[in-house]
C-alpha positions in Angstrom: 118.1 118.6 130.8 118.5 117.0 127.3 121.9 118.1 126.0 122.9 118.7 122.4 122.1 120.6 119.3 118.3 121.1 119.4 118.2 122.5 115.9 119.8 119.5 114.2 117.8 117.0 116.3 114.5 118.8 115.5 115.0 118.3 111.8 115.5 114.6 112.3 112.6 114.2 114.6 110.1 116.0 112.4 110.2 113.3 109.8 110.0 110.5 112.4 107.1 112.2 114.2 104.7 111.5 111.3 106.3 108.3 109.9 104.2 106.0 112.0 100.9 107.5 110.8 102.1 107.4 107.2 102.9 103.8 107.4 99.5 102.9 109.0 97.3 104.9 106.6 94.5 102.5 105.5 95.3 99.8 108.1 92.0 98.5 109.5 93.2 96.0 112.1 90.0 94.0 112.3 86.3 94.0 111.8 85.5 96.7 114.4 83.1 96.3 117.2 82.7 97.9 120.6 86.1 98.8 122.2 87.0 97.9 125.7 86.7 100.6 128.4 89.9 99.2 129.9 89.8 99.6 133.6 93.2 100.1 135.2 94.9 97.0 136.5 96.7 96.4 139.8 100.3 96.9 140.5 101.2 93.2 140.3 103.5 91.6 142.7 107.0 90.7 141.7 108.8 93.4 139.8 106.1 96.0 140.4 108.7 98.7 139.8 109.0 97.6 136.2 112.2 95.7 136.7 112.7 92.0 136.8 116.1 92.1 138.4 117.9 90.9 135.3 117.6 87.9 133.1 117.7 85.3 135.8 114.1 84.0 135.2 111.1 84.1 137.4 107.9 86.1 137.0 108.3 89.7 135.7 105.7 92.5 135.9 105.8 95.5 133.7 103.6 98.4 134.9 102.4 100.5 131.9 101.1 104.1 132.2 98.0 103.6 130.2 96.3 107.1 130.4 92.6 107.4 131.4 89.9 104.8 131.6 88.1 104.5 128.3 91.2 105.7 126.3 92.7 103.9 123.3 95.9 103.5 125.3 94.2 101.9 128.2 92.4 99.5 125.9 95.6 98.6 124.1 97.4 98.1 127.4 94.7 95.9 128.8 94.9 93.8 125.6 98.6 93.4 126.1 98.0 92.3 129.7 95.6 89.7 128.5 98.0 88.4 125.9 100.8 88.1 128.6 98.4 86.3 130.9 97.5 83.8 128.3 100.6 83.4 126.2 103.7 84.2 128.3 105.3 81.8 130.8 107.0 84.6 132.8 105.7 88.1 131.9 102.8 89.9 133.6 101.6 93.3 132.5 99.8 95.8 134.8 98.1 98.9 133.4 98.0 102.0 135.6 95.6 104.9 135.0 97.4 108.2 134.2 96.5 111.6 132.9 97.6 111.2 129.3 100.5 110.8 126.8 102.2 114.1 127.5 101.6 113.8 131.2 103.2 110.3 131.1 106.6 111.9 130.3 106.5 113.9 133.5 105.3 110.9 135.5 108.2 108.9 134.1 110.7 111.7 134.9 109.3 111.7 138.5 109.8 108.0 138.8 106.1 107.2 139.0 105.8 104.9 136.0 108.5 102.6 134.4 106.8 102.3 131.0 104.0 104.1 129.1 102.1 104.8 126.1 103.3 108.1 124.5 103.0 109.9 121.2 105.8 111.0 119.0 104.8 114.6 119.0 105.1 114.8 122.8 108.4 112.8 122.7 109.8 115.3 120.1 108.7 118.3 122.1 110.3 116.8 125.2 113.5 116.1 123.3 113.8 119.6 122.0 112.4 121.4 125.1 109.5 122.8 123.1 105.8 123.4 123.9 105.0 122.6 127.5 108.6 121.3 128.0 110.1 124.7 127.2 109.2 126.1 130.6 109.1 122.7 132.4 111.6 120.3 130.8 112.1 116.7 131.8 115.5 115.4 132.8 115.2 111.9 131.4 113.4 110.3 128.5 112.4 106.6 128.3 113.8 104.2 125.7 111.6 103.8 122.7 109.5 100.7 122.1 107.2 100.1 119.1 104.2 101.6 117.4 100.8 100.4 118.8 98.3 102.9 117.5 97.4 105.7 115.1 94.7 108.1 116.2 92.6 110.0 113.7 91.6 113.2 115.6 88.7 115.2 114.0 86.0 117.8 114.5 82.3 117.2 115.3 79.6 119.8 116.0 76.4 119.6 117.9 72.9 120.2 116.5 71.6 123.6 117.4 75.1 125.1 118.0 75.2 126.9 114.7 78.6 125.3 113.9 78.7 123.5 110.6 82.3 124.1 109.5 85.8 125.1 110.8 85.2 128.4 109.1 82.4 129.1 111.6 84.8 128.5 114.5 87.1 131.2 113.1 84.4 133.8 113.8 84.6 132.9 117.5 82.2 132.9 120.4 81.7 129.1 120.6 82.5 126.6 123.4 84.9 124.0 122.1 86.5 120.9 123.6 90.0 120.2 122.3 90.4 116.9 124.4 91.6 116.6 128.0 94.6 118.6 129.2 97.7 116.3 129.6 96.7 114.1 126.7 99.2 113.9 123.8 96.2 114.3 121.5 95.3 117.5 123.4 98.9 118.9 122.9 98.8 118.3 119.2 95.3 119.6 118.8 96.0 122.7 120.8 99.0 123.5 118.7 97.0 123.1 115.4 94.1 125.1 116.7 96.3 128.0 117.7 98.1 127.9 114.3 94.7 127.9 112.6 93.4 130.9 114.5 90.7 128.9 116.3 91.9 129.0 119.9 91.7 132.6 121.0 88.3 133.5 119.6 86.5 130.6 121.4 85.9 129.5 124.9 87.9 126.4 125.8 86.2 123.7 127.9 88.8 122.0 130.0 87.3 118.8 131.5 88.4 115.2 131.7 87.2 112.7 129.1 85.0 111.1 131.7 83.0 114.4 132.1 82.7 115.4 128.5 79.8 113.0 127.6 77.7 114.7 130.3 78.6 118.1 128.9 77.6 117.0 125.5 74.3 115.6 126.8 73.6 118.8 128.6 74.4 121.0 125.6 77.3 122.8 127.3 79.6 122.5 124.3 79.2 123.5 120.6 82.0 121.6 118.9 84.6 119.1 120.0 87.5 117.0 118.9 87.1 113.2 119.0 89.3 110.4 117.7 89.2 106.9 116.4 92.0 104.3 116.4 93.5 102.7 113.4 90.5 103.3 111.2 88.5 100.7 113.2 86.5 102.3 116.0 86.2 105.4 118.2 88.1 105.5 121.5 86.0 104.4 124.4 85.3 107.9 125.8 84.4 109.1 122.3 82.0 106.2 121.9 80.3 107.4 125.1 80.0 110.9 123.7 78.4 109.4 120.6 75.9 107.5 122.6 74.9 110.3 124.9 74.7 113.0 122.2 71.2 111.9 121.3 72.0 111.6 117.7 73.1 115.2 117.6 76.7 115.0 116.2 77.9 115.8 112.8 81.3 116.0 111.2 82.4 119.6 110.5 83.4 120.7 107.0 87.1 121.5 107.0 88.4 124.2 104.8 91.7 124.3 102.9 93.3 126.7 105.3 92.9 124.3 108.2 94.1 121.4 106.1 97.2 123.3 105.3 97.9 123.9 108.9 97.7 120.2 109.6 100.0 119.4 106.6 102.5 121.9 107.8 102.6 120.6 111.4 105.6 118.3 112.1 103.8 116.1 114.5 100.7 115.3 112.4 99.6 114.0 109.1 96.4 115.0 107.2 94.0 112.1 106.5 90.7 112.2 104.7 88.7 109.0 105.2 85.1 107.7 105.3 83.5 108.2 108.7 83.7 105.2 111.0 82.8 104.1 114.5 79.6 106.2 115.0 76.2 104.8 115.9 74.5 107.7 114.2 74.7 109.4 110.8 77.2 112.2 111.1 77.3 113.4 107.5 74.8 116.3 107.4 77.6 118.8 106.5 80.2 116.6 104.9 80.7 112.9 104.1 84.4 113.0 104.8 86.2 112.6 108.1 89.2 115.0 107.9 91.8 114.1 110.6 95.1 115.2 112.0 96.5 111.8 112.9 99.0 111.0 115.7 101.1 107.9 116.2 101.5 106.3 119.7 104.2 103.9 120.9 105.1 101.9 124.0 108.2 103.2 125.7 110.2 101.6 128.5 112.7 102.4 131.2 116.2 101.0 130.5 115.9 99.4 134.0 113.4 97.0 132.5 115.3 93.9 131.2 115.7 93.2 127.5 114.2 89.8 128.1 110.9 91.5 129.2 110.5 94.0 126.4 111.5 91.5 123.7 108.6 89.4 125.1 106.2 92.3 124.8 107.2 92.6 121.1 106.7 88.9 120.6 103.2 89.0 122.2 102.1 91.8 119.9 103.3 90.2 116.8 102.4 86.6 117.4 99.1 87.0 119.4 97.3 89.7 117.5 94.1 87.7 117.7 94.2 87.7 121.5 94.9 91.4 121.5 91.9 92.0 119.2 89.6 90.0 121.4 90.2 92.5 124.1 90.7 95.6 122.0 89.0 95.5 118.5 91.0 98.5 117.4 94.3 96.6 117.6 96.3 97.4 114.5 97.7 94.8 112.1 101.2 94.2 113.5 104.2 93.5 111.4 107.9 94.0 112.2 108.1 96.8 109.7 105.0 98.6 111.1 106.3 98.3 114.6 109.5 100.3 113.7 107.6 103.3 112.2 107.6 105.4 115.3 111.4 105.2 115.9 112.9 108.7 116.4 116.7 108.3 115.5 117.8 110.6 118.3 116.2 108.7 121.2 117.5 105.2 122.2 115.5 102.1 121.3 115.2 99.8 124.3 117.7 96.9 124.2 115.1 94.2 124.1 113.1 96.0 121.3 116.4 96.4 119.4 117.0 92.7 119.8 113.5 92.0 118.4 114.0 94.4 115.5 117.4 92.8 114.6 116.0 89.3 114.8 113.2 90.2 112.4 115.5 92.0 109.9 114.1 95.5 110.4 116.9 97.2 112.5 118.4 100.4 111.0 122.0 101.1 111.9 121.3 104.8 112.1 119.2 104.1 115.3 120.8 104.1 118.7 120.4 101.1 121.0 119.7 101.7 124.7 121.9 100.3 127.5 120.3 97.6 129.6 
């Protein structure tokens, strides 16, 4: 269990849970283009458990839990792997397919993955034993790394469904897809939909992201939640939904009641931006993409050496162009931006802390993890 005063920690975490998205609002991170599907990599050879056995040199492999094929995390992880292959003389990165950001915390707790992509909402829920972690808490949390993405989650409806606005969904009787169970984006979306009174009146379609494009093509869903990364492009599986929808998607009009729920949620921030990433016109009902945005960070086991995680930070900052060649949605890295997901009540990995200190962005209120 996570010991301590949950009430006081929760107040601290609420601010940190949205900070990364606030800091990234408006960041484009490149010219766009088709995102990588990001197939999962192998387990590597030396150090496949995520540990390099200390700072004694030699090849090191970090295995990252990268969520599903076609996800933004998988694409970002594969981009890091490419940068390590091209620009590091000792670090290898392997990306493992997993069930999502929230699920990654359970995988880590069970010793299945040594590092991961994870969102701040899931981290804060695990810290405070809330949400899914209330009945099924985790014993250990990873050390924090750095911000790598901000996802703008939003509503679209299908032609012929009769759904043009969030208000329509309040009336109920529709089939909706609130993202794959186990995803951090699903956890946040489910919480917001329940608060907004949209969950109980409608039928929830629980399928993997690999199956939802087919469901859309076959007309088995009326409205669904999709997301783009860093204001640049849709996530890979969302691009597939776009392509296979036959031009039948449109953004839903979002009323003030739903917007207020987003604004009141501690793990999200309300963003209203121009539509991006779609191959079709999606503005029949509104020309605004209204999003509940969620920040994601890399997180690491303290058993991974400081030398290795500091190298990951260096690759992200110094080789952004290489990352973007693999993942066009790569954000514009800066030392300041990389700190914006730090939750003060969770340790920052020693190597990441070293990187922050060397770049003048360390805050003494944060806690440094033991190597």
